[in-house]
N, C-alpha and C positions, 0 to 999 in steps of 0.2 A: 504494500500500500504506500503510495507516494504522499508526501506532504503537499498540501495544496495551499497556495498563497492567495489570500483574498486581495483583489485590487479594487480601488475606489470604495473601500469599506471604511467605516469609522467606528470607533469604540465610544460608547457613552455609558455613564453610570446613571441609571434611571430608578426612581423610587415610585412604586405603584402600591397604594394602599398599605404603606408601611413596610413593603418588601424592597430591599435594595439588591440589584443584580447588574451584571455587565451584559450588555446586549451588543451583538455584532450584526450589523445589517448594512445594506447599501442605501436604505432609506430610513426615515424616522420610524421607529418601531410602533406598532399598534398594540396597546395593552390587551392581553387575553384574559384578564381577570377583572372583575367588577371593582370599581373604585370605592364602593360602599357595600361590601358583602353583608348578607344577613348573618348576624351572630346570634346564636341561641343563648338567651340569658337565663332561662329557667323554664319551669313547667307552666303550661297554660292553665288557667282556672279563674274562678270568681274570687274577687277581693271586696272587702268593705273598707274604703279608704276615705281620707279627708274627713274623718269622723269628728263631730262636735257634740259634746254633751249638752243636750238641751236643758234637762233638769234632772237632778238626783233627788230621789225620794219625794216626788210630787204626789200630793194627796188627791185621790180620785174618789169622790163621794158616790156611794151606792144607795144609801138610805139616810133618813134623818128622823129625829124624834119630834113629837109635837112641841110647839113653842110654848114656853111657860112665861107668864108675865107676873112679876112680883109688884103688886100694887100697894104693898105696905110701906111703912116708913123706916124699915130696917132690913138688913140682909136676911134672905130666906133661902134654905136649901131646896134644890129641885132634885128629887130622886127619880130615876128612870131606869126601868128594866127593859132590855131589848134582846130579842132573839132574832137572829138574822142569818141568812145563808146566801152566799153568792159564789160564783165560779168565774174566773177570768184567766185567759192565756196570753202569752206573749204574741204580739202581732207586729206587722209592718205595713206601711202605707203603699207598698208596691210588691211585685212578684219576687219571690226568693227562688230563683231558678236552681241554685245549688244548695238550697236549704239554709240552715242556721250556721253552718260551719264557718264561713267567712266572717260573720258577725261575731260569733263567739271568740274567734281568734283576734279580732280587732279590739273588742272591749275587755278581753282578758278573763272572762268567765262565762258560764252557760247562761246566756240571755233567754234561751228558749225554755221558759218556765211557765208553769200554770199555778194558780192559787185557787183552792177550793176551800172555803171556810164556812163553818156553821158555828156560831158562838152565842153565848148569852152574857150580857153585861148587866150589872147592877151598878149604876154610876150616879154620882152626886156632884152637882156644881152649886156653889154659893152665888146666888143671884142678888146683886145689890138692889136697894130700894128703887122702885120706879124703873126697873130694867127688865129686859127679856133674857131668857136662857134657853138653850137647846143643845143637842148633840148631833154630830154628823158621823156616819159609819161608812167605812170603805177600806181602801188599801193604798199603800204607797207604791209608786212605780218609778222606774228610771226611763229616760227618753234620750235617744241619740239620733242625730241626723248625719247622713253620709252618702257616699257614692257606692252603690252596689254594682260592681262592674266586672265585665269579662276581660281578662288581660291575656293576650296570646303569648306564645313562647318568646316573642321578640320584645315584649314589654309594652306593646301597643294596646290601647283600650279599643275594643271593637264594638262593645255595647255597654250602656250604663243606664242606671236609673237612680235618681236622687230620692232617697226614702227616709222616713222617720220610723224608728223602731221603738216599740213600747214593751217594757218587761216588768211584770208585777213583782214586788218584793215581799210585803207583809201586810196583814190586815191591821186596821187601826181605827180608833174613834177620836174625835176632837170635840171638846166642849167649848161653848161660846156664851158670852154675855154681851149685851149691847143696850144702849139707851133707846134705840129704835128697833122696830121689828125687822127681821131679815126679809129681803125682797123676794126670795124664792126658796123657802124652807122645804 
């Protein structure tokens, strides 16, 4: 085999997408690789991102007691016994195509909970003179707002839905006294 000498050839160092090489050619070389190759960054799947805590432990009323008016000139106790039952589950304002997994991962615990309570309270509130007194029964819940999105293996968002997530925490009651009657007991 004879050594062949290239005439009218030039040598150039060319960088293509981070690759440096020596190219021998009679004309300017044409790159054979993409200048922005697709790089796999991870597994595709749903994520719950840009999460904002709307409210922690927001009280949601389920029932209320009758309103008591203390027409006397001194503080009077209002005793009330309540038996109540309710059931509530975690919910979202949009479709959860991949279930609760992305939400649980984003908030750091199982947000997909349900609360079913049946309880009896015997409660007392001291109602000042010429005031109203009453009780609200319900539960506390957490609320989050975020982007429930599908992220492909290249990190691109291909579909998303901004949703609010509601997760019940515990049953509770609240007592109230006021100089004026509640507007919607």
